[in-house]
N, C-alpha and C positions, 0 to 999 in steps of 0.2 A: 161376199164378205158381210158378216152379220153386223148390225148396227151397234154402236157403242152405247153401253149402259150409262145412264146419267146425263146423256147429252140433252141440252135444253132446246126446245122448239123456239127458234127465233125468226118466225115468219115475219116478213116485212108488212108494214101497214100501207105501203103504196108510196111512201116517201123515202124509202131506203133505210129506215131506222126501225129498230125493234120497239114494241110498245113500251117496255119497261124503261128504255133509255129516254124516250119521248116524255114519259111521265116524270122521270127524275129531272130532266131539263126544265120542265114546266114548273115543278116545285122549287127548283133552285132559283129560277127567275122570279117567282112569286115571293120567295123569302127575301131575295135581294131587294126587290121593290119595296116590300114592307119595311125592311131594315133602313133603307134610305129615307123613306117617308118619316119614320120615327126619328131618325137622326136629324132630318131637316126641321121637324117640329121642335125637337130639343134644342137645336142650334138657334132657332128663332127666339126661343125663350131666353137662352143664354145671352144672345146679342142685346136684347132689351134690358136684361138685368145688369149687364156689364157696364154699358155706357149710355143707355137710353136710346140707342139707335133703333128707329122704327122702320127702317128700310127693309124690304123683303130680301132674303139671301139672294145674291146675284146668281144667275144660271152659269154653269161651267162653260168657259170658252171652248171653241173647237167644233168638231163635227167633221163629216167627210165632204168631199168635193161636190156631192149632190145635194148638200144642204141638210142632210140628216143630222139630228142631234147626237151628242156624244153617247157612247154606250154606258152600261151600268157601272163597269169598272172605273171609267173616267169620272163619272158622277160621284162615286164614292170617294175617289181620291180628292176631288175638288171640295167636297164637304169636309173632309179631314183637314185640308189646307185652310179652308175658311174658318173652321173651328180653332185651329192653332192661332190664326191671325187675330180672332176675336179675343181669345184668352190672353193675348199680349196687351190688351186694352188700348188699341189705337185711338188717337183723338179724333173727334169729329170736326169738320170744318163748316162753320155757320156763316162765313163771310166776314170780311174786315177791310177797312180802308187803310189800316196800318200795315205797311210792308213787313215790319218786324214780326207781327203776329202771323202773317201769311207764311213768311219764310220759316218761322219756328214750327209751324204745322208740318210743312214739307220735310223739315229736318227730323222731326219726331217720327214721321212715317218711314223715312229712309232708315232710321235706326232699327225699326222693327223688321224691315226687309233684310237687313244685314244678318239677322238671325234665322231667316227663312230661306228655303230653296224653292224659288218659283220663277216662272218665265216672265219676260217683259209684258206679255199679254195678260197673264194672271195678275201681275202687279197693277196694271191699269184697271182691271175689274175690281180689285180690292181697294184701290185709292178712291175710285168713283163711289164705292159703297159707303165711304165715310163722308161724302158730301151730304149736307142737310138743307132742308127747306128750299129757299130761293136759289141756292148754289146748285142744288141737284137739278132744279128746273132749268137753270142756265145750261148745264151740261147736256141735259136731254135735248135741248134745242140745238146746241152746238154740234152734237154728235149725230144729228139726223143725216142719213145718207152714208155714214161711215160704217165700215165693216168692223163690228165689235170683236169678231173672232181673230182679227189680225192687228187691231189697233194696240200699240204699245204704250207703256207708261211714259216714255220720252215724248211721244206724240201728244199725249194728254197734257204733259207739262208745258209744251210749246203753247198750246191754247190757253192753259191756265195762267201762265206767266204774262201772256199778251193782255189778259183781262186784269190781273192784279198787280203787275209790275210795269206800269207805264214808264217810258223812258225818262220823263221829267221827274217822276218820283224817285227812280233809281239814281239819277244824277244828284238829286237833293241829298240822298243818303250818303252818296260817295263824298260830297262836299262836307257833310256833317262829320264824317270820319276823318277826313283830311284836316279839319279845323279843330278836332276834339282836343280839349285840354282839361286838366284838373282845375276847375274854377274855385273861387273862394267858398269856403264852408263845405266843399266836397272832399270826403275822406278818400283814401287810396282805393278802398274796396268799391266805393260807388263809381269812381273813375274806371276801375277795372270792369265793372258790370257794363258800363256804357261802351267801353272799348270792345269787349267781346261781342256785344249785340250788334255793333255796327261794322265789325271787322269783315264780315262776310260780303259786304258791299264794296269794300276796298281791298280785297284780297291781293290784287296786283301790286299794292303798296307794301304788303307784308308777307310775300310768298315764301320767305325763308326765315329761319330762326333769328338771324342777326337783324334783319330788317324789322321784324316784329318787335324785338327787344328795343331797338333804337326808336321806333315810332312811339311805343308806350313811354319810354324814358323821356323823350323830348316833350311829351305832353304833361309830364308831372309838374306840380306847382314848384315855384322857385324855392320855397322854403324846404323842399325835399331834394329837388334836383341839384341845389347848390351845396349840398352836404357831402360832396365827394363821391357820389355813386356814379357819376356820369361816365359812361363807356367803360366801366370796370368789369361788368359781367357779360359774358357771351350769350347767355340764354334768357329767354323771356321770363321764365319762372324765377330765375335768380334776381332779375331786375325787380320783379314784383315783391319777392321776399325782402329784398334790401329796402325797397320803398316803404313797406309796412313797418320794418324795424326802425327806419329813420323817422317815420311819422310818429311812432310810439315815443321815441326819445324827445322829439320836438314838442309833443303834447305834454309830456311830463315836465319838461323845462318851462313850458308856458304856464303850467299850473303853479310852479314854485316861485314865479316872479311876482 
């Protein structure tokens, strides 16, 4: 039978693949590597411009059971995830002895994660990326011997809370919330700000709408609480709105006297 016209000669190179296929794969790998290098450089510049973070972009978590690093596709996906995270302008943590500041940082980071799809391990990598200065050194020492490819954000937070939320400090904040009242010269909105900032430490006292409304109401100044709003409103926001209106009337009457 005669040979077919137009049939290409696909002699093997010794590794079972045709020369043109090998060359195409080499070029694709080279292009992907160049693209990721460029993306990494652009991302580094973006990171520094967005919030002054001078940490190098963290490596992608993962790899195979033999300790080999992730492949090109995983690296590209990680860089895309990191870029999205940076563009959301996550706050850096530079350390603080104030538990409210520390808790606010964690809360802000959690809000960003709510808009992202990432694994617990990826979250850990991204959170650590936002540690700055001495806090980053602390974590590097604390994480020695830990497998960064399996360490989750929850496990990081356990160590983080042990450092920044000592039991004595937490109990102090719980007592502050339990004793919180609208003191003299404090307007309703100032009292509200204090209430919201401390509520996270006493959540067990205000875990439903009614308990939260009653706790806020009981702490209002007598000049407001005694004006007939007590236990009239079922929701927290209704109590706040009523307290503001009552305070406005009280201030107007005070000015006319």
